[in-house]
Backbone as CSV, one residue per row, in Angstrom:
resi,resn,N_x,N_y,N_z,CA_x,CA_y,CA_z,C_x,C_y,C_z
1,UNK,116.283,85.982,98.935,114.999,85.039,99.467,114.428,85.788,100.721
2,UNK,113.019,85.360,100.746,112.136,85.814,101.664,111.880,84.583,102.586
3,UNK,112.202,84.786,103.877,111.664,83.628,104.754,110.866,83.936,106.100
4,UNK,110.147,83.200,106.361,109.668,83.098,107.699,110.429,83.246,108.919
5,UNK,110.588,84.080,109.786,111.393,84.039,110.985,110.956,82.815,111.755
6,UNK,111.926,82.158,112.269,111.462,81.014,113.254,111.227,81.471,114.660
7,UNK,112.040,82.770,114.919,111.722,83.153,116.279,111.226,84.845,116.136
8,UNK,109.871,84.820,115.844,109.368,86.126,115.384,109.153,87.067,116.402
9,UNK,109.068,88.526,116.174,108.834,89.479,117.217,107.386,89.700,117.200
10,UNK,106.818,89.328,115.967,105.342,89.403,115.888,104.877,88.519,114.854
11,UNK,103.570,88.057,114.806,102.872,87.053,113.838,103.551,87.532,112.474
12,UNK,104.055,86.511,111.759,104.238,87.050,110.225,105.586,87.533,110.098
13,UNK,106.368,87.657,110.838,107.876,88.202,110.884,108.676,87.689,109.774
14,UNK,108.753,88.369,108.827,109.850,87.869,107.483,111.169,88.444,107.656
15,UNK,111.963,87.497,106.982,113.431,87.982,106.905,113.852,87.939,105.294
16,UNK,114.549,88.861,105.119,114.757,89.141,103.704,116.551,89.184,103.527
17,UNK,116.960,88.068,102.527,118.650,88.057,102.542,118.819,87.687,101.280
18,UNK,119.986,88.113,100.537,120.428,87.497,99.491,121.508,86.518,99.632
19,UNK,121.357,85.497,98.516,122.195,84.152,98.634,123.644,84.254,99.121
20,UNK,124.305,85.268,98.596,125.654,85.572,98.857,125.865,86.479,100.204
21,UNK,126.638,85.699,101.162,126.580,86.017,102.694,127.703,87.441,102.389
22,UNK,127.028,88.689,103.015,128.154,89.803,103.386,127.687,90.459,104.512
23,UNK,128.688,90.892,105.122,128.276,91.329,106.670,127.965,92.774,106.486
24,UNK,127.949,93.476,105.720,127.636,95.034,105.564,126.890,95.008,104.361
25,UNK,125.923,96.065,104.188,125.093,96.300,102.926,125.936,96.863,101.705
26,UNK,126.937,97.738,102.219,127.847,98.147,101.081,128.855,97.426,100.749
27,UNK,128.976,96.047,101.395,129.776,95.039,100.486,128.998,94.406,99.215
28,UNK,127.835,94.667,99.112,127.281,94.255,97.804,127.246,95.279,96.713
29,UNK,127.175,94.812,95.612,127.328,95.866,94.610,126.148,96.375,94.375
30,UNK,125.777,97.323,93.350,124.677,97.909,93.453,123.698,97.414,92.839
31,UNK,123.859,96.365,91.831,122.733,95.616,91.512,122.241,94.602,92.538
32,UNK,123.053,94.205,93.265,122.515,93.240,94.432,121.947,94.022,95.361
33,UNK,122.170,95.259,95.886,121.687,96.144,96.936,120.131,96.445,96.080
34,UNK,120.007,96.663,94.980,118.900,96.795,94.270,117.879,95.656,94.421
35,UNK,118.253,94.589,94.140,117.628,93.077,94.042,117.136,92.997,95.685
36,UNK,118.100,93.403,96.550,117.831,93.378,98.045,116.603,94.115,98.396
37,UNK,116.477,95.257,97.736,115.378,96.258,98.343,114.201,95.898,97.637
38,UNK,114.475,95.278,96.233,113.070,94.852,95.680,112.308,93.631,96.487
39,UNK,113.439,92.882,97.138,112.746,91.810,97.898,112.132,92.245,99.098
40,UNK,112.731,93.360,99.739,112.148,94.211,100.942,110.760,94.528,100.408
41,UNK,110.481,95.259,99.489,109.361,95.780,98.827,108.303,94.730,98.788
42,UNK,108.659,93.381,98.226,107.977,92.564,97.796,107.451,91.732,99.206
43,UNK,108.489,91.546,100.151,108.024,91.266,101.407,106.979,91.950,102.214
44,UNK,107.396,93.280,102.154,106.134,94.068,102.508,104.665,94.004,102.109
45,UNK,104.672,93.923,100.617,103.517,93.529,99.935,102.854,92.334,100.360
46,UNK,103.809,91.209,100.578,103.334,89.855,101.020,102.608,89.929,102.177
47,UNK,103.213,90.671,103.170,102.773,90.827,104.634,101.366,91.559,104.654
48,UNK,101.503,92.730,103.836,100.103,93.328,103.902,98.903,92.796,103.311
49,UNK,99.063,92.144,102.224,98.305,91.275,101.621,97.793,90.098,102.588
50,UNK,98.497,89.398,103.068,98.248,88.277,103.631,97.622,88.411,105.208
51,UNK,98.102,89.356,105.806,97.710,89.550,107.310,96.824,90.897,107.151
52,UNK,96.842,91.962,106.243,95.727,93.028,106.491,96.370,93.716,107.774
53,UNK,97.806,93.724,108.035,98.232,94.516,109.106,97.923,95.963,108.969
54,UNK,98.179,96.698,110.289,97.968,98.287,110.462,99.102,99.035,109.988
55,UNK,100.352,98.170,110.296,101.396,98.753,109.880,102.805,97.808,109.819
56,UNK,103.921,98.343,109.424,105.125,97.541,109.273,106.240,98.152,109.930
57,UNK,107.197,97.120,110.557,108.313,97.940,110.905,109.287,96.957,109.892
58,UNK,110.434,97.873,109.322,111.279,97.346,108.479,112.867,97.754,108.897
59,UNK,113.560,96.870,109.079,114.754,97.195,109.401,115.897,96.175,109.365
60,UNK,117.259,96.706,109.443,118.287,95.802,109.174,119.343,96.406,110.226
61,UNK,119.747,95.201,111.087,120.630,95.056,112.279,121.966,94.948,111.445
62,UNK,123.067,95.700,111.210,124.275,95.453,110.561,125.325,95.441,112.005
63,UNK,125.714,94.342,112.105,127.030,94.115,112.852,126.544,93.761,114.346
64,UNK,127.182,92.879,115.075,126.633,92.144,116.404,126.313,93.458,117.425
65,UNK,126.879,94.501,117.393,126.746,95.619,118.121,125.337,96.227,118.162
66,UNK,124.685,95.955,116.720,123.697,96.650,116.322,122.537,95.705,116.715
67,UNK,122.876,94.426,117.018,121.743,93.275,117.365,121.700,92.264,116.287
68,UNK,122.739,92.250,115.203,122.634,91.181,114.149,122.880,89.901,114.925
69,UNK,121.807,89.015,114.731,122.260,87.557,115.100,122.926,86.749,114.461
70,UNK,123.031,87.068,112.903,123.924,86.512,112.223,124.603,87.598,111.269
71,UNK,125.667,88.073,112.132,126.533,89.102,111.548,127.101,89.100,110.466
72,UNK,127.553,87.917,109.789,128.126,87.756,108.619,127.223,87.790,107.398
73,UNK,126.011,87.731,107.615,125.123,87.596,106.676,124.053,88.692,106.766
74,UNK,124.164,89.719,106.236,123.058,90.896,106.312,121.752,90.318,105.896
75,UNK,120.801,90.874,106.721,119.310,90.393,106.467,118.456,91.745,106.809
76,UNK,117.469,91.866,106.224,116.313,92.781,106.751,115.112,91.900,107.218
77,UNK,114.497,92.740,108.017,113.409,92.285,109.071,112.065,93.195,108.295
78,UNK,111.025,92.439,108.223,109.859,93.124,108.142,108.806,92.441,109.015
79,UNK,108.346,93.561,109.856,107.388,92.875,111.012,106.188,93.510,110.840
80,UNK,105.028,92.765,110.816,103.702,93.138,110.586,103.473,93.872,111.891
81,UNK,102.538,94.770,111.917,102.093,95.407,113.415,100.753,95.921,113.131
82,UNK,100.003,95.663,114.711,98.627,96.252,114.872,98.697,96.978,115.931
83,UNK,97.839,97.944,116.025,97.718,98.663,117.428,97.308,98.062,118.453
84,UNK,98.126,98.180,119.571,97.854,97.585,120.720,98.711,95.981,120.575
85,UNK,99.490,95.549,119.615,99.847,94.134,119.343,101.055,93.883,120.721
86,UNK,101.471,94.870,121.212,102.754,94.394,122.312,102.001,94.876,123.540
87,UNK,102.263,93.978,124.569,101.903,94.341,125.944,103.183,94.049,126.960
88,UNK,102.696,93.730,128.120,103.952,93.800,129.083,104.337,92.290,129.376
89,UNK,104.077,91.582,128.657,104.478,89.867,128.904,105.833,89.965,128.228
90,UNK,106.231,90.360,127.382,107.772,90.421,126.743,108.605,90.863,127.892
91,UNK,108.328,92.160,128.631,108.996,92.749,129.709,109.113,91.917,130.904
92,UNK,107.906,91.462,131.384,107.636,91.111,132.609,108.155,89.312,132.515
93,UNK,107.477,88.628,131.627,107.629,87.188,131.474,108.962,86.825,130.726
94,UNK,109.469,87.775,129.927,110.694,87.321,129.327,110.508,86.370,127.994
95,UNK,109.180,86.580,127.519,108.686,85.703,126.496,107.933,86.376,125.276
96,UNK,107.862,85.892,124.236,107.224,86.519,123.307,105.807,85.606,122.993
97,UNK,104.809,86.416,122.736,103.455,86.105,122.406,103.114,85.960,120.935
98,UNK,103.240,85.114,120.335,102.849,84.962,118.714,101.577,84.069,118.753
99,UNK,100.573,84.869,118.164,99.245,84.041,118.113,98.798,83.006,117.277
100,UNK,99.827,82.600,116.319,99.663,81.516,115.250,100.780,80.878,115.244
101,UNK,100.568,79.453,114.826,101.647,78.582,114.823,102.393,78.797,113.558
102,UNK,103.967,78.759,113.467,104.691,79.096,112.137,104.003,78.235,110.878
103,UNK,103.591,76.867,111.274,103.324,76.480,109.904,101.877,77.014,109.337
104,UNK,101.143,77.436,110.322,99.939,77.926,109.730,100.190,79.427,109.227
105,UNK,101.095,79.974,109.674,101.678,81.442,109.118,102.330,81.147,107.570
106,UNK,103.038,79.924,107.712,103.703,79.563,106.378,102.635,79.351,105.268
107,UNK,101.563,78.616,105.576,100.384,78.193,104.715,99.892,79.503,104.276
108,UNK,99.383,80.269,105.082,98.723,81.673,104.642,99.801,82.459,103.608
109,UNK,100.939,82.274,103.895,101.857,83.236,103.119,101.878,82.645,101.714
110,UNK,101.775,81.147,101.720,102.180,80.523,100.652,100.855,80.635,99.580
111,UNK,99.940,80.894,100.386,98.661,81.064,99.556,98.473,82.348,98.883
112,UNK,98.965,83.348,99.491,98.861,84.695,99.037,100.188,84.847,98.116
113,UNK,101.043,84.098,98.161,102.188,84.330,97.404,102.039,83.362,96.104
114,UNK,101.069,82.555,96.026,100.629,81.901,94.583,99.596,82.782,94.035
115,UNK,98.763,83.532,94.686,98.051,84.512,93.785,98.654,85.749,93.550
116,UNK,99.912,86.030,94.282,100.617,87.105,93.856,101.417,86.840,92.442
117,UNK,101.934,85.715,92.495,102.693,85.286,91.468,102.164,85.476,89.813
118,UNK,100.602,84.946,89.866,99.911,85.148,88.829,99.925,86.496,88.338
119,UNK,100.112,87.588,89.067,100.238,88.838,88.462,101.612,89.406,88.287
120,UNK,102.564,88.709,88.983,103.865,89.178,88.639,104.326,88.745,87.376
121,UNK,103.789,87.633,86.570,104.105,87.265,85.406,104.129,87.970,84.087
């Protein structure tokens, strides 16, 4: 599944997970891992098409020590990025500034997904 992160680091931050919860990547069988990476690639394409971002951060936090918020269910992050998109407010104010409401972002992603789905068939 590809989900819009409810607590994004940047506008349009996506999460990718498989339905079967596992704590570690290597606990999934090779077919599941291949499907997982296919979903990561699809999420990257979705973010780039929807947001026309200048870059992407992609990553997995495996285990609580690595920063996993849900250590029993491995997931990947796809974070759209733009030049100059981070500033001092996160450090000084201890808040994240996300310029678009989640509902608006979800609508934009759904619209792009609908057009992508036509080409995936």
